[in-house]
C-alpha positions as CSV (number, residue, x, y, z in Angstrom):
1,X,0.2,0.1,-0.1
2,X,0.8,3.6,-0.6
3,X,1.1,6.3,2.1
4,X,-1.3,9.1,1.5
5,X,-1.6,12.7,2.4
6,X,-4.1,13.5,5.4
7,X,-7.5,15.5,4.3
8,X,-6.7,18.9,5.9
9,X,-3.0,20.8,7.2
10,X,-2.3,23.6,8.9
11,X,0.8,25.9,9.2
12,X,3.0,25.3,12.4
13,X,5.2,28.5,11.9
14,X,8.0,26.2,12.1
15,X,10.9,25.6,9.4
16,X,11.3,22.0,10.1
17,X,7.9,21.0,10.7
18,X,6.2,23.2,7.9
19,X,2.5,22.5,7.4
20,X,1.6,19.7,10.0
21,X,-1.9,17.6,9.9
22,X,-4.8,19.9,11.2
23,X,-5.7,18.0,14.2
24,X,-2.1,17.3,15.6
25,X,-1.1,19.6,18.2
26,X,1.3,22.0,18.9
27,X,3.8,22.9,21.7
28,X,7.4,23.4,22.9
29,X,9.6,20.2,23.7
30,X,9.5,21.4,27.5
31,X,5.9,20.8,27.5
32,X,6.0,17.2,26.7
33,X,8.9,16.1,28.3
34,X,10.6,16.7,31.7
35,X,14.8,16.5,32.2
36,X,16.0,14.0,34.6
37,X,19.2,15.4,36.5
38,X,19.7,12.6,39.1
39,X,23.0,12.2,39.8
40,X,24.3,8.7,40.5
41,X,27.2,5.6,40.6
42,X,28.0,3.5,37.8
43,X,28.3,1.1,41.0
44,X,24.9,1.3,41.8
45,X,23.0,1.7,38.1
46,X,24.6,0.1,35.4
47,X,26.7,2.0,33.1
48,X,24.7,2.7,29.4
49,X,26.0,3.7,26.2
50,X,24.2,6.0,24.2
51,X,24.7,4.8,20.4
52,X,23.1,5.8,17.1
53,X,21.2,1.9,17.3
54,X,19.9,3.7,20.7
55,X,20.6,2.7,24.0
56,X,22.7,-0.1,25.1
57,X,24.8,-1.6,27.6
58,X,27.9,0.1,27.8
59,X,30.0,-0.7,24.9
60,X,33.7,-2.4,25.1
61,X,35.1,0.2,22.9
62,X,33.5,3.1,25.1
63,X,36.1,5.6,26.6
64,X,36.1,4.7,29.9
65,X,36.9,7.8,32.9
66,X,37.1,8.4,36.7
67,X,33.5,10.0,36.9
68,X,31.6,6.6,37.8
69,X,30.1,8.7,40.6
70,X,29.0,11.2,38.5
71,X,26.6,10.2,36.0
72,X,22.9,10.9,35.1
73,X,20.3,8.6,36.2
74,X,18.3,6.6,33.3
75,X,15.2,4.7,33.9
76,X,13.0,2.5,31.5
77,X,11.3,4.8,29.1
78,X,13.2,7.7,29.6
79,X,14.8,9.2,26.1
80,X,18.6,9.6,26.2
81,X,20.3,12.1,23.4
82,X,23.8,13.0,23.4
83,X,24.4,16.7,23.4
84,X,27.5,17.0,21.4
85,X,27.3,17.6,17.5
86,X,29.6,15.1,16.5
87,X,27.7,12.0,18.1
88,X,24.6,13.2,15.8
89,X,22.0,10.6,16.0
90,X,23.0,8.8,19.2
91,X,20.0,8.8,20.9
92,X,17.0,6.8,21.7
93,X,14.2,5.7,24.5
94,X,15.8,3.0,26.8
95,X,14.9,-0.6,28.0
96,X,17.3,-0.3,30.5
97,X,17.8,1.1,33.7
98,X,21.0,2.5,34.4
99,X,23.5,5.4,34.1
100,X,25.5,7.9,31.5
101,X,28.1,10.0,30.9
102,X,26.9,13.7,31.7
103,X,27.3,15.0,28.3
104,X,23.8,13.5,27.6
105,X,20.0,14.5,28.4
106,X,17.7,12.6,29.8
107,X,14.3,13.0,28.9
108,X,11.0,11.4,31.0
109,X,8.3,12.1,28.7
110,X,4.3,13.1,30.1
111,X,1.5,10.2,29.9
112,X,0.6,11.4,27.0
113,X,3.3,10.3,24.8
114,X,3.6,7.0,23.6
115,X,7.5,6.0,24.1
116,X,8.3,3.9,20.6
117,X,6.6,7.5,19.2
118,X,9.0,9.6,20.9
119,X,11.7,6.9,19.6
120,X,11.0,7.4,16.2
121,X,10.3,11.1,16.7
122,X,13.2,12.4,18.3
123,X,15.8,10.2,16.3
124,X,14.1,11.5,12.9
125,X,16.3,13.1,10.8
126,X,14.6,16.6,10.6
127,X,14.4,16.5,14.6
128,X,18.3,16.0,14.6
129,X,19.3,18.6,12.6
130,X,16.7,21.3,14.4
131,X,18.1,20.1,17.8
132,X,21.8,20.6,17.5
133,X,20.9,23.9,15.6
134,X,20.1,25.0,18.9
135,X,23.3,24.0,20.1
136,X,26.2,26.4,21.2
137,X,29.9,26.2,21.3
138,X,33.2,27.9,20.2
139,X,34.6,25.5,17.5
140,X,32.4,25.8,14.2
141,X,32.0,22.3,13.6
142,X,31.5,20.9,17.3
143,X,29.1,22.0,19.8
144,X,26.5,20.8,22.8
145,X,22.8,21.4,23.0
146,X,21.8,22.1,26.6
147,X,18.0,21.0,27.9
148,X,17.4,24.8,28.4
149,X,17.7,25.2,23.9
150,X,16.2,22.0,23.5
151,X,13.2,22.8,25.6
152,X,12.2,25.2,23.2
153,X,12.0,23.4,19.8
154,X,8.4,23.2,18.8
155,X,6.9,19.9,18.6
156,X,3.8,18.6,16.5
157,X,2.3,15.1,18.9
158,X,-0.8,13.6,17.0
159,X,-3.4,11.7,19.6
160,X,-2.6,8.5,21.5
161,X,-4.3,6.1,19.0
162,X,-2.4,7.8,16.1
163,X,1.0,7.6,17.6
164,X,0.6,4.0,18.1
165,X,-0.3,3.6,14.2
166,X,2.7,5.3,13.3
167,X,5.3,3.3,15.6
168,X,3.4,0.4,14.3
169,X,4.2,1.3,10.7
170,X,7.7,2.6,11.6
171,X,8.7,-0.4,13.4
172,X,7.6,-3.1,10.7
173,X,9.7,-0.6,8.0
174,X,12.8,-0.2,10.3
175,X,13.0,-3.9,10.7
176,X,12.9,-4.5,6.8
177,X,15.6,-1.6,6.2
178,X,17.8,-2.8,9.1
179,X,17.5,-6.3,7.6
180,X,18.2,-5.0,4.2
181,X,21.5,-3.1,5.5
182,X,22.8,-5.8,7.3
183,X,22.9,-8.3,4.5
184,X,24.6,-5.0,2.3
185,X,26.8,-4.7,5.5
186,X,27.7,-8.8,5.4
187,X,28.0,-8.3,1.5
188,X,30.5,-5.7,1.9
189,X,32.7,-7.7,4.4
190,X,32.6,-10.6,2.8
191,X,34.2,-8.4,-0.3
192,X,36.9,-7.0,1.7
193,X,37.7,-10.2,3.0
194,X,37.9,-12.1,-0.1
195,X,39.9,-9.2,-1.4
196,X,42.5,-9.2,1.3
197,X,43.1,-13.0,1.3
198,X,43.7,-12.5,-2.5
199,X,46.3,-9.6,-1.7
200,X,47.7,-11.9,0.9
201,X,48.1,-15.1,-1.5
202,X,49.6,-13.1,-4.3
203,X,52.4,-11.1,-2.8
204,X,53.7,-13.9,-0.6
205,X,52.8,-17.0,-2.9
206,X,53.0,-15.6,-6.2
207,X,51.0,-16.2,-9.1
208,X,52.3,-19.5,-10.0
209,X,51.0,-22.3,-7.6
210,X,53.8,-25.1,-8.9
211,X,56.8,-23.6,-7.8
212,X,58.9,-25.3,-5.0
213,X,58.5,-23.3,-1.8
214,X,60.8,-22.2,1.4
215,X,60.7,-21.0,4.5
216,X,60.6,-17.3,4.7
217,X,62.3,-17.3,8.2
218,X,59.6,-14.4,9.0
219,X,56.9,-14.7,11.6
220,X,53.6,-14.3,9.9
221,X,54.9,-14.5,6.6
222,X,55.0,-18.6,6.2
223,X,56.6,-19.9,3.0
224,X,57.0,-18.1,0.0
225,X,58.7,-19.7,-3.9
226,X,61.9,-20.6,-3.2
227,X,63.8,-18.3,-5.9
228,X,62.0,-15.1,-4.1
229,X,64.0,-13.0,-2.0
230,X,63.7,-11.9,1.6
231,X,65.2,-8.9,2.3
232,X,64.8,-5.8,4.6
233,X,62.9,-2.8,2.7
234,X,66.0,-0.6,3.5
235,X,68.3,-3.0,1.3
236,X,66.0,-2.5,-1.9
237,X,64.4,0.9,-1.1
238,X,65.6,4.3,0.7
239,X,63.3,5.8,3.1
240,X,63.2,9.0,3.8
241,X,60.9,11.0,6.4
242,X,59.6,14.6,4.9
243,X,60.3,17.9,6.0
244,X,59.4,19.2,9.8
245,X,57.3,21.6,8.4
246,X,57.3,25.7,10.8
247,X,54.4,28.1,9.4
248,X,56.7,30.5,11.7
249,X,59.3,30.4,8.9
250,X,57.4,31.2,6.1
251,X,59.6,34.0,4.1
252,X,57.6,33.3,0.6
253,X,60.8,33.4,-1.5
254,X,60.5,29.5,-2.1
255,X,57.0,28.2,-1.5
256,X,56.2,25.0,-3.2
257,X,53.0,22.6,-2.6
258,X,53.5,20.0,0.2
259,X,51.4,16.9,0.8
260,X,50.2,16.4,4.6
261,X,49.6,12.7,6.1
262,X,46.2,13.0,5.4
263,X,46.2,13.9,1.9
264,X,47.6,10.2,1.3
265,X,44.9,7.8,1.5
266,X,45.4,3.9,0.5
267,X,45.8,4.1,-3.1
268,X,45.1,7.6,-3.9
269,X,46.8,11.0,-3.4
270,X,44.8,14.3,-3.1
271,X,46.4,17.2,-5.2
272,X,43.7,19.8,-4.8
273,X,44.2,22.7,-2.8
274,X,47.8,21.8,-1.1
275,X,49.3,24.6,1.2
276,X,52.6,25.8,0.4
277,X,55.8,26.3,2.3
278,X,59.6,27.3,1.8
279,X,61.6,24.5,0.4
280,X,65.0,25.9,0.0
281,X,67.2,24.4,-2.9
282,X,68.7,22.2,-0.7
283,X,65.4,20.6,0.9
284,X,64.0,20.5,-2.7
285,X,66.3,18.0,-3.7
286,X,65.9,16.3,-0.8
287,X,62.1,16.3,-0.3
288,X,61.0,16.7,-4.1
289,X,58.8,14.0,-5.0
290,X,59.5,11.8,-8.6
291,X,57.0,9.6,-10.3
292,X,57.2,6.2,-9.1
293,X,57.9,7.2,-5.0
294,X,55.7,4.9,-2.6
295,X,54.5,7.6,0.1
296,X,53.8,5.8,3.3
297,X,52.2,7.1,6.2
298,X,54.5,7.3,9.2
299,X,52.7,6.7,12.4
300,X,49.1,7.4,14.1
301,X,45.9,5.6,13.4
302,X,46.7,4.2,10.1
303,X,50.7,3.1,10.0
304,X,51.6,1.8,7.0
305,X,49.0,3.2,4.9
306,X,50.6,3.8,1.9
307,X,50.2,5.4,-2.2
308,X,52.1,5.6,-5.0
309,X,53.0,9.3,-6.3
310,X,52.4,9.5,-10.1
311,X,53.7,13.1,-11.2
312,X,50.4,14.7,-10.7
313,X,52.2,18.0,-9.9
314,X,55.5,18.5,-11.5
315,X,57.0,20.3,-8.5
316,X,55.5,18.6,-5.3
317,X,57.2,17.8,-1.8
318,X,55.7,16.3,1.3
319,X,55.5,16.8,5.3
320,X,56.8,15.1,8.1
321,X,54.5,12.1,9.1
322,X,55.6,10.5,5.3
323,X,57.9,8.4,4.3
324,X,59.1,8.5,0.8
325,X,60.0,5.3,-0.5
326,X,62.6,4.8,-3.7
327,X,63.9,1.8,-5.2
328,X,67.7,1.9,-5.4
329,X,68.5,1.6,-9.0
330,X,70.5,-1.7,-8.7
331,X,67.2,-3.5,-8.2
332,X,64.9,-2.1,-10.5
333,X,61.8,-2.9,-7.8
334,X,58.6,-1.8,-8.6
335,X,56.6,0.6,-6.1
336,X,53.3,-1.3,-7.5
337,X,54.1,-4.9,-6.1
338,X,55.7,-2.7,-3.1
339,X,52.4,-1.2,-2.3
340,X,50.4,-4.5,-2.8
341,X,52.8,-5.6,0.0
342,X,52.5,-2.9,2.2
343,X,48.4,-3.3,1.6
344,X,48.9,-7.0,3.3
345,X,51.4,-6.0,6.0
346,X,49.0,-3.4,7.7
347,X,46.2,-5.9,7.1
348,X,47.9,-8.2,9.3
349,X,48.7,-5.2,11.7
350,X,52.6,-5.8,11.0
351,X,53.0,-1.7,11.4
352,X,51.3,-2.0,14.9
353,X,52.7,-2.5,18.4
354,X,52.1,-6.0,18.9
355,X,49.7,-6.9,16.2
356,X,47.3,-4.6,18.6
357,X,44.9,-2.2,16.6
358,X,43.9,-0.6,19.4
359,X,48.0,0.9,20.1
360,X,49.1,3.6,18.3
361,X,52.4,3.1,16.8
362,X,55.1,4.7,14.5
363,X,57.6,3.5,11.9
364,X,60.2,5.7,12.0
365,X,63.1,4.9,9.2
366,X,65.2,2.8,11.3
367,X,62.2,0.5,11.9
368,X,60.5,1.2,8.5
369,X,64.2,-0.3,6.8
370,X,64.5,-3.2,8.9
371,X,61.2,-5.0,7.9
372,X,62.0,-8.3,6.1
373,X,59.7,-8.4,3.2
374,X,59.4,-10.8,0.1
375,X,60.5,-9.8,-3.3
376,X,60.4,-11.7,-6.6
377,X,61.9,-11.0,-9.6
378,X,61.2,-7.6,-11.4
379,X,58.6,-9.2,-13.9
380,X,57.0,-11.3,-11.4
381,X,56.4,-8.2,-9.5
382,X,55.0,-6.6,-12.3
383,X,52.8,-9.5,-13.4
384,X,51.3,-9.7,-9.5
385,X,50.7,-5.7,-9.2
386,X,49.3,-5.7,-12.8
387,X,46.7,-8.9,-11.6
388,X,46.0,-7.7,-8.3
389,X,45.1,-3.8,-10.4
390,X,42.8,-5.8,-12.1
391,X,41.3,-8.1,-9.6
392,X,41.4,-5.1,-6.3
393,X,39.3,-3.0,-9.1
394,X,36.5,-5.4,-9.2
395,X,36.2,-6.1,-5.7
396,X,36.4,-2.3,-5.0
397,X,33.6,-1.3,-7.8
398,X,31.6,-4.4,-5.8
399,X,32.1,-2.7,-2.8
400,X,31.0,1.0,-3.7
401,X,28.0,-0.5,-5.5
402,X,27.0,-2.5,-2.1
403,X,27.7,0.6,0.0
404,X,25.5,3.2,-2.5
405,X,22.7,0.5,-2.0
406,X,23.2,0.6,1.9
407,X,23.3,4.5,1.6
408,X,20.2,4.6,-0.7
409,X,18.3,2.0,2.2
410,X,19.2,4.3,4.9
411,X,17.9,7.8,3.1
412,X,14.9,6.1,2.0
413,X,14.0,4.9,5.7
414,X,15.2,8.3,7.0
415,X,12.6,10.1,4.9
416,X,10.0,7.5,5.7
417,X,10.5,8.0,9.3
418,X,11.0,12.2,8.6
419,X,7.5,12.1,6.8
420,X,5.7,10.2,9.3
421,X,6.4,11.6,12.2
422,X,5.8,15.0,10.8
423,X,2.4,13.8,9.5
424,X,3.5,14.5,5.9
425,X,2.2,10.9,5.0
426,X,-0.8,9.4,6.4
427,X,0.7,5.7,7.7
428,X,-2.8,4.7,9.6
429,X,-4.0,1.3,8.2
430,X,-1.3,0.7,6.5
431,X,0.0,-2.3,9.1
432,X,-2.6,-5.1,9.0
433,X,-4.0,-5.6,12.5
434,X,-4.6,-8.7,13.9
435,X,-8.1,-10.0,12.9
436,X,-10.4,-10.5,15.9
437,X,-11.0,-14.0,17.2
438,X,-15.1,-15.2,17.8
439,X,-15.5,-15.9,21.1
């Protein structure tokens, strides 16, 4: 069945609501909700996490603080929302008694509201945008909305029987969309795992499965083709860390564009709107990029993240926190093959402390040079790189297709929820009701 519009509408006088059904009640949020400000300890009330999926027992990945005795109480049926704009969408009606951090706002709904309707209404995209519009802060992209501002947001609320009808409809729609999104998410993870397996197999075993093998002597690498060389990276490539930048020393005499660490993503490099810095003649000789150079993230959250410089700009340099790897002329290695080796190593956690993804690691040049990696003959390096470029491109296209499908599903769902809770569509009667049982 297709949702229709209501027979009669009225002007709400509020931009985010626009016109609403004539029989819906317009009041400020502060009329419908009371703020719960009770301070409790997580020793008495279990810690909860406020997520984009709703209110759940505290996640293992949640940042732990020492303010366990300084939290807000949450009761079953309360609506909780994270007040910070960088946590947009993290909210929901709680099915649990517990406690949350002070950054969250806890609301007690009046009896004339139904919890499931509140859950859909206050989690809708249009309400979330309005909520954070009321926020205040000193940083352009990070601010918080307090209850004192939130209470002034205008709401349009239908009668209770209509709240129930809207909730029934949206519960069914949400379940459908969530199931479809989960299917796409599983498909994406499967494609990524297959992609990783193909890269791993090719850079450690090669394309010919019939060649004799030998023990590499490297933990995590296992056996490799017997004719391959296992060598420290520094024996095959020069490793040069970028220039330490100091904006206070800019003279404007020798300005050159340079790459920052976030300009280098896996397999691609941003060259648009690059900043410029003084590079002396000696520094230009030392830090200039040449086609075929491999740029590697020195550390932070993504140690080992790499991309090949293709010569997009004639005269470009790079800052500290990026390593430039350049093949030695004697060995004639190809950075296309090394790129996939770095991808394999990063996926295996080789560049992280003890392989622990929760630990930030750094790759100083001397450490990077010592990593022992596999090096086939140059012709084989090229064949493997060409094969992987073709195969991974197909995987990437499928992953992008699944990601786009998932995004469209989520956008459609958000649009339906927003339309239903603001009365733009009339969903009454769209959810099949159970037949009456004759007694």
